[in-house]
DRENVOVO-100925 format. One record per residue: chain; x, y, z of N, C-alpha, C, CB in turn; residue number from 1. Coordinates in pm, whole numbers, plus 50000, padded with zeros to 5 digits. Glycine has a CB too. Layout:
BEGIN
+-------+-------+-------+-------+-------+-------+-------+-------+-------+-------+-------+-------+-------+-----+
| kette |  n.c1 |  n.c2 |  n.c3 | ca.c1 | ca.c2 | ca.c3 |  c.c1 |  c.c2 |  c.c3 | cb.c1 | cb.c2 | cb.c3 |  nr |
+-------+-------+-------+-------+-------+-------+-------+-------+-------+-------+-------+-------+-------+-----+
|     A |     X |     Y |     Z |     X |     Y |     Z |     X |     Y |     Z |     X |     Y |     Z | NUM |
...
+-------+-------+-------+-------+-------+-------+-------+-------+-------+-------+-------+-------+-------+-----+
REM end
This chain:
BEGIN
+-------+-------+-------+-------+-------+-------+-------+-------+-------+-------+-------+-------+-------+-----+
| kette |  n.c1 |  n.c2 |  n.c3 | ca.c1 | ca.c2 | ca.c3 |  c.c1 |  c.c2 |  c.c3 | cb.c1 | cb.c2 | cb.c3 |  nr |
+-------+-------+-------+-------+-------+-------+-------+-------+-------+-------+-------+-------+-------+-----+
|     A | 95980 | 80388 | 05088 | 95979 | 80489 | 05172 | 96114 | 80572 | 05142 | 95964 | 80436 | 05316 |   1 |
|     A | 96231 | 80489 | 05141 | 96355 | 80556 | 05123 | 96365 | 80644 | 04996 | 96459 | 80457 | 05121 |   2 |
|     A | 96320 | 80598 | 04889 | 96312 | 80686 | 04766 | 96224 | 80804 | 04788 | 96259 | 80608 | 04645 |   3 |
|     A | 96125 | 80800 | 04866 | 96035 | 80913 | 04906 | 96117 | 81008 | 04981 | 95913 | 80867 | 04990 |   4 |
|     A | 96196 | 80962 | 05075 | 96278 | 81060 | 05147 | 96396 | 81141 | 05060 | 96344 | 80981 | 05263 |   5 |
|     A | 96446 | 81068 | 04958 | 96531 | 81112 | 04862 | 96486 | 81214 | 04782 | 96568 | 81017 | 04788 |   6 |
|     A | 96349 | 81231 | 04756 | 96284 | 81335 | 04688 | 96294 | 81451 | 04756 | 96153 | 81310 | 04661 |   7 |
|     A | 96278 | 81447 | 04877 | 96274 | 81573 | 04965 | 96403 | 81621 | 05031 | 96177 | 81552 | 05076 |   8 |
|     A | 96482 | 81518 | 05079 | 96610 | 81558 | 05157 | 96709 | 81429 | 05132 | 96577 | 81586 | 05333 |   9 |
|     A | 96838 | 81457 | 05158 | 96929 | 81364 | 05151 | 96896 | 81261 | 05255 | 97059 | 81421 | 05163 |  10 |
|     A | 96932 | 81136 | 05222 | 96893 | 81041 | 05328 | 97022 | 80930 | 05352 | 96747 | 80961 | 05278 |  11 |
|     A | 97060 | 80905 | 05474 | 97142 | 80795 | 05495 | 97072 | 80672 | 05539 | 97240 | 80828 | 05586 |  12 |
|     A | 97121 | 80561 | 05478 | 97044 | 80433 | 05499 | 97130 | 80314 | 05561 | 96985 | 80385 | 05359 |  13 |
|     A | 97077 | 80259 | 05673 | 97167 | 80154 | 05753 | 97056 | 80043 | 05742 | 97219 | 80200 | 05931 |  14 |
|     A | 97103 | 79922 | 05736 | 97012 | 79806 | 05743 | 97077 | 79676 | 05763 | 96932 | 79798 | 05623 |  15 |
|     A | 96993 | 79572 | 05792 | 97075 | 79443 | 05812 | 96952 | 79333 | 05853 | 97208 | 79464 | 05946 |  16 |
|     A | 97013 | 79217 | 05883 | 96928 | 79120 | 05922 | 96977 | 79058 | 06062 | 96918 | 79019 | 05811 |  17 |
|     A | 96888 | 79006 | 06129 | 96919 | 78930 | 06258 | 96879 | 78798 | 06264 | 96863 | 78989 | 06369 |  18 |
|     A | 96966 | 78718 | 06302 | 96948 | 78560 | 06311 | 96943 | 78529 | 06463 | 97079 | 78471 | 06234 |  19 |
|     A | 96832 | 78486 | 06513 | 96821 | 78448 | 06658 | 96737 | 78338 | 06701 | 96777 | 78554 | 06729 |  20 |
|     A | 96686 | 78275 | 06589 | 96605 | 78153 | 06628 | 96639 | 78030 | 06519 | 96436 | 78193 | 06627 |  21 |
|     A | 96719 | 77929 | 06569 | 96792 | 77840 | 06487 | 96667 | 77738 | 06435 | 96923 | 77763 | 06578 |  22 |
|     A | 96574 | 77732 | 06508 | 96461 | 77622 | 06480 | 96404 | 77655 | 06340 | 96332 | 77624 | 06598 |  23 |
|     A | 96432 | 77776 | 06270 | 96374 | 77801 | 06140 | 96483 | 77798 | 06023 | 96303 | 77939 | 06145 |  24 |
|     A | 96586 | 77748 | 06052 | 96692 | 77740 | 05960 | 96694 | 77620 | 05878 | 96812 | 77750 | 06027 |  25 |
|     A | 96587 | 77614 | 05794 | 96558 | 77495 | 05713 | 96663 | 77480 | 05613 | 96424 | 77502 | 05646 |  26 |
|     A | 96745 | 77570 | 05564 | 96837 | 77554 | 05454 | 96981 | 77554 | 05491 | 96814 | 77657 | 05357 |  27 |
|     A | 96983 | 77542 | 05623 | 97146 | 77547 | 05678 | 97216 | 77417 | 05635 | 97160 | 77557 | 05858 |  28 |
|     A | 97146 | 77308 | 05665 | 97212 | 77191 | 05607 | 97238 | 77169 | 05465 | 97146 | 77090 | 05642 |  29 |
|     A | 97145 | 77202 | 05399 | 97146 | 77176 | 05237 | 97213 | 77283 | 05181 | 97002 | 77166 | 05164 |  30 |
|     A | 97205 | 77418 | 05211 | 97253 | 77513 | 05121 | 97352 | 77613 | 05215 | 97123 | 77590 | 05044 |  31 |
|     A | 97371 | 77582 | 05353 | 97459 | 77652 | 05436 | 97415 | 77803 | 05444 | 97604 | 77635 | 05383 |  32 |
|     A | 97287 | 77809 | 05436 | 97219 | 77967 | 05465 | 97121 | 77952 | 05581 | 97124 | 78035 | 05322 |  33 |
|     A | 97136 | 78032 | 05662 | 97047 | 78067 | 05762 | 96938 | 78142 | 05736 | 97103 | 78123 | 05850 |  34 |
|     A | 96815 | 78131 | 05809 | 96707 | 78198 | 05780 | 96701 | 78333 | 05879 | 96587 | 78100 | 05791 |  35 |
|     A | 96701 | 78466 | 05781 | 96689 | 78576 | 05890 | 96556 | 78569 | 05968 | 96699 | 78720 | 05824 |  36 |
|     A | 96573 | 78605 | 06091 | 96430 | 78595 | 06175 | 96383 | 78751 | 06186 | 96452 | 78519 | 06351 |  37 |
|     A | 96467 | 78839 | 06180 | 96426 | 78983 | 06168 | 96507 | 79053 | 06060 | 96445 | 79058 | 06304 |  38 |
|     A | 96459 | 79170 | 06017 | 96519 | 79254 | 05909 | 96511 | 79393 | 05979 | 96435 | 79246 | 05758 |  39 |
|     A | 96608 | 79473 | 05980 | 96591 | 79600 | 06036 | 96642 | 79723 | 05922 | 96679 | 79601 | 06178 |  40 |
|     A | 96585 | 79847 | 05950 | 96627 | 79952 | 05856 | 96623 | 80085 | 05916 | 96545 | 79953 | 05736 |  41 |
|     A | 96729 | 80164 | 05910 | 96742 | 80278 | 05970 | 96760 | 80405 | 05873 | 96849 | 80261 | 06059 |  42 |
|     A | 96669 | 80490 | 05873 | 96686 | 80617 | 05778 | 96711 | 80729 | 05856 | 96563 | 80649 | 05689 |  43 |
|     A | 96824 | 80819 | 05820 | 96860 | 80941 | 05881 | 96867 | 81043 | 05783 | 96984 | 80931 | 05952 |  44 |
|     A | 96786 | 81154 | 05829 | 96752 | 81256 | 05729 | 96745 | 81384 | 05806 | 96616 | 81226 | 05652 |  45 |
|     A | 96709 | 81483 | 05739 | 96695 | 81610 | 05812 | 96548 | 81654 | 05811 | 96786 | 81720 | 05750 |  46 |
|     A | 96488 | 81726 | 05907 | 96350 | 81766 | 05913 | 96352 | 81907 | 05844 | 96291 | 81767 | 06068 |  47 |
|     A | 96230 | 81963 | 05832 | 96217 | 82082 | 05750 | 96290 | 82196 | 05811 | 96074 | 82119 | 05730 |  48 |
|     A | 96333 | 82195 | 05945 | 96423 | 82306 | 06003 | 96556 | 82265 | 05998 | 96391 | 82345 | 06146 |  49 |
|     A | 96587 | 82141 | 05936 | 96739 | 82115 | 05927 | 96791 | 82036 | 06046 | 96820 | 82250 | 05920 |  50 |
|     A | 96712 | 81989 | 06124 | 96743 | 81921 | 06226 | 96747 | 81762 | 06195 | 96651 | 81961 | 06328 |  51 |
|     A | 96871 | 81694 | 06238 | 96871 | 81544 | 06224 | 96740 | 81476 | 06277 | 96993 | 81485 | 06302 |  52 |
|     A | 96691 | 81373 | 06207 | 96575 | 81293 | 06227 | 96591 | 81142 | 06206 | 96474 | 81343 | 06142 |  53 |
|     A | 96551 | 81050 | 06285 | 96573 | 80915 | 06239 | 96454 | 80828 | 06247 | 96680 | 80854 | 06314 |  54 |
|     A | 96432 | 80757 | 06170 | 96307 | 80666 | 06157 | 96373 | 80522 | 06154 | 96210 | 80699 | 06010 |  55 |
|     A | 96337 | 80423 | 06224 | 96384 | 80285 | 06215 | 96270 | 80192 | 06220 | 96482 | 80253 | 06323 |  56 |
|     A | 96308 | 80073 | 06167 | 96187 | 79970 | 06171 | 96266 | 79847 | 06198 | 96090 | 79957 | 06026 |  57 |
|     A | 96202 | 79757 | 06275 | 96236 | 79612 | 06298 | 96141 | 79532 | 06264 | 96267 | 79578 | 06426 |  58 |
|     A | 96138 | 79451 | 06137 | 96050 | 79359 | 06086 | 96078 | 79227 | 06098 | 96030 | 79380 | 05966 |  59 |
|     A | 95956 | 79163 | 06163 | 95994 | 79010 | 06169 | 95978 | 78944 | 06035 | 95902 | 78929 | 06274 |  60 |
|     A | 96030 | 78834 | 06018 | 96037 | 78753 | 05891 | 95908 | 78663 | 05902 | 96183 | 78660 | 05877 |  61 |
|     A | 95775 | 78724 | 05882 | 95666 | 78642 | 05894 | 95574 | 78675 | 05766 | 95595 | 78664 | 06036 |  62 |
|     A | 95483 | 78585 | 05728 | 95393 | 78607 | 05603 | 95284 | 78714 | 05658 | 95317 | 78454 | 05544 |  63 |
|     A | 95246 | 78789 | 05575 | 95122 | 78870 | 05619 | 95152 | 78994 | 05688 | 95035 | 78792 | 05712 |  64 |
|     A | 95272 | 79036 | 05694 | 95303 | 79169 | 05757 | 95231 | 79286 | 05671 | 95468 | 79192 | 05763 |  65 |
|     A | 95161 | 79373 | 05747 | 95074 | 79462 | 05680 | 95127 | 79599 | 05693 | 94935 | 79452 | 05734 |  66 |
|     A | 95142 | 79666 | 05813 | 95175 | 79806 | 05835 | 95314 | 79820 | 05892 | 95075 | 79871 | 05926 |  67 |
|     A | 95379 | 79894 | 05796 | 95509 | 79934 | 05841 | 95518 | 80011 | 05963 | 95569 | 80005 | 05746 |  68 |
|     A | 95421 | 80092 | 05979 | 95417 | 80163 | 06119 | 95407 | 80086 | 06252 | 95301 | 80250 | 06121 |  69 |
|     A | 95366 | 79957 | 06230 | 95359 | 79863 | 06353 | 95485 | 79803 | 06385 | 95261 | 79750 | 06333 |  70 |
|     A | 95594 | 79837 | 06298 | 95729 | 79773 | 06318 | 95829 | 79888 | 06346 | 95775 | 79685 | 06187 |  71 |
|     A | 95785 | 80013 | 06348 | 95867 | 80120 | 06402 | 95930 | 80101 | 06547 | 95782 | 80240 | 06404 |  72 |
|     A | 96051 | 80120 | 06556 | 96104 | 80112 | 06680 | 96233 | 80217 | 06708 | 96144 | 79966 | 06697 |  73 |
|     A | 96292 | 80206 | 06801 | 96432 | 80292 | 06812 | 96560 | 80215 | 06771 | 96457 | 80342 | 06968 |  74 |
|     A | 96646 | 80285 | 06742 | 96755 | 80237 | 06721 | 96833 | 80150 | 06822 | 96813 | 80331 | 06687 |  75 |
|     A | 96810 | 80211 | 06929 | 96859 | 80126 | 07070 | 96793 | 80001 | 07067 | 96818 | 80198 | 07220 |  76 |
|     A | 96659 | 79976 | 07048 | 96604 | 79855 | 07050 | 96674 | 79774 | 06942 | 96458 | 79864 | 07035 |  77 |
|     A | 96692 | 79822 | 06825 | 96765 | 79740 | 06717 | 96897 | 79686 | 06781 | 96801 | 79834 | 06580 |  78 |
|     A | 96969 | 79771 | 06831 | 97106 | 79742 | 06870 | 97118 | 79633 | 06972 | 97171 | 79864 | 06924 |  79 |
|     A | 97008 | 79630 | 07066 | 96992 | 79525 | 07160 | 96998 | 79389 | 07105 | 96873 | 79541 | 07227 |  80 |
|     A | 96947 | 79382 | 06989 | 96924 | 79243 | 06929 | 97031 | 79212 | 06820 | 96776 | 79234 | 06863 |  81 |
|     A | 97111 | 79313 | 06787 | 97230 | 79296 | 06688 | 97324 | 79184 | 06734 | 97315 | 79433 | 06676 |  82 |
|     A | 97346 | 79075 | 06666 | 97440 | 78994 | 06688 | 97530 | 78938 | 06588 | 97392 | 78912 | 06742 |  83 |
|     A | 97576 | 79039 | 06494 | 97659 | 79024 | 06386 | 97797 | 79050 | 06421 | 97618 | 79107 | 06280 |  84 |
|     A | 97839 | 79118 | 06530 | 97956 | 79141 | 06565 | 98016 | 79259 | 06494 | 98023 | 79029 | 06551 |  85 |
|     A | 97938 | 79350 | 06436 | 97978 | 79464 | 06354 | 97984 | 79583 | 06448 | 97876 | 79490 | 06232 |  86 |
|     A | 97925 | 79582 | 06542 | 97920 | 79695 | 06636 | 97797 | 79782 | 06626 | 98037 | 79780 | 06615 |  87 |
|     A | 97793 | 79892 | 06677 | 97665 | 79975 | 06683 | 97652 | 80042 | 06544 | 97668 | 80091 | 06806 |  88 |
|     A | 97520 | 80077 | 06527 | 97500 | 80152 | 06425 | 97546 | 80283 | 06430 | 97383 | 80151 | 06398 |  89 |
|     A | 97612 | 80339 | 06316 | 97689 | 80472 | 06338 | 97618 | 80584 | 06326 | 97796 | 80490 | 06251 |  90 |
|     A | 97536 | 80617 | 06422 | 97462 | 80754 | 06421 | 97488 | 80809 | 06563 | 97293 | 80742 | 06387 |  91 |
|     A | 97436 | 80949 | 06567 | 97449 | 81003 | 06673 | 97377 | 80949 | 06797 | 97423 | 81116 | 06647 |  92 |
|     A | 97430 | 80940 | 06908 | 97378 | 80890 | 07034 | 97225 | 80960 | 07064 | 97490 | 80926 | 07154 |  93 |
|     A | 97237 | 81088 | 07019 | 97120 | 81164 | 07057 | 96986 | 81130 | 06967 | 97159 | 81317 | 07045 |  94 |
|     A | 97014 | 81051 | 06863 | 96908 | 81015 | 06789 | 96868 | 80855 | 06823 | 96947 | 81042 | 06637 |  95 |
|     A | 96949 | 80782 | 06884 | 96905 | 80649 | 06903 | 96794 | 80612 | 06997 | 97009 | 80582 | 06940 |  96 |
|     A | 96747 | 80683 | 07065 | 96606 | 80662 | 07142 | 96490 | 80736 | 07081 | 96616 | 80712 | 07294 |  97 |
|     A | 96514 | 80814 | 06971 | 96387 | 80848 | 06898 | 96312 | 80753 | 06830 | 96410 | 80938 | 06808 |  98 |
|     A | 96182 | 80755 | 06852 | 96100 | 80654 | 06780 | 96014 | 80746 | 06684 | 96005 | 80556 | 06885 |  99 |
|     A | 96053 | 80711 | 06551 | 95976 | 80785 | 06440 | 95824 | 80756 | 06455 | 96026 | 80738 | 06290 | 100 |
|     A | 95749 | 80851 | 06383 | 95607 | 80829 | 06367 | 95584 | 80848 | 06221 | 95518 | 80924 | 06456 | 101 |
|     A | 95462 | 80777 | 06173 | 95425 | 80808 | 06035 | 95415 | 80951 | 06003 | 95299 | 80748 | 06003 | 102 |
|     A | 95393 | 81044 | 06095 | 95384 | 81189 | 06069 | 95503 | 81231 | 06005 | 95362 | 81270 | 06191 | 103 |
|     A | 95631 | 81151 | 06031 | 95753 | 81199 | 05984 | 95771 | 81156 | 05820 | 95869 | 81139 | 06082 | 104 |
|     A | 95689 | 81075 | 05782 | 95709 | 81024 | 05658 | 95671 | 81120 | 05567 | 95645 | 80904 | 05638 | 105 |
|     A | 95758 | 81137 | 05439 | 95736 | 81224 | 05326 | 95584 | 81247 | 05288 | 95809 | 81167 | 05209 | 106 |
|     A | 95542 | 81347 | 05261 | 95404 | 81351 | 05206 | 95409 | 81365 | 05047 | 95320 | 81474 | 05272 | 107 |
|     A | 95526 | 81400 | 04999 | 95531 | 81446 | 04842 | 95598 | 81331 | 04782 | 95620 | 81595 | 04806 | 108 |
|     A | 95515 | 81208 | 04775 | 95559 | 81082 | 04696 | 95469 | 81059 | 04592 | 95567 | 80955 | 04780 | 109 |
+-------+-------+-------+-------+-------+-------+-------+-------+-------+-------+-------+-------+-------+-----+
REM end
């Protein structure tokens, strides 16, 4: 998806993981590695009129995940779950409650 956007317009990408369930940290003791429970990604770009647009996803770390569109959310919802101590995702507040739709996805890929 990110590479599709880059073919059409410049894109800024933010992403990370969220750890919020210690019950599945199977490798913590042996390898000192926690299991991510969620993975998030935010794309900021311009629409055809030059206006900022955002598309963001929050993916659960589960087998069999099929449709990325089912995981679309707002940046506000992602930020509510962030627990990494790094602060807010650095985009305009005016974009944080926008929920993208598959209609925003580039068609020229």
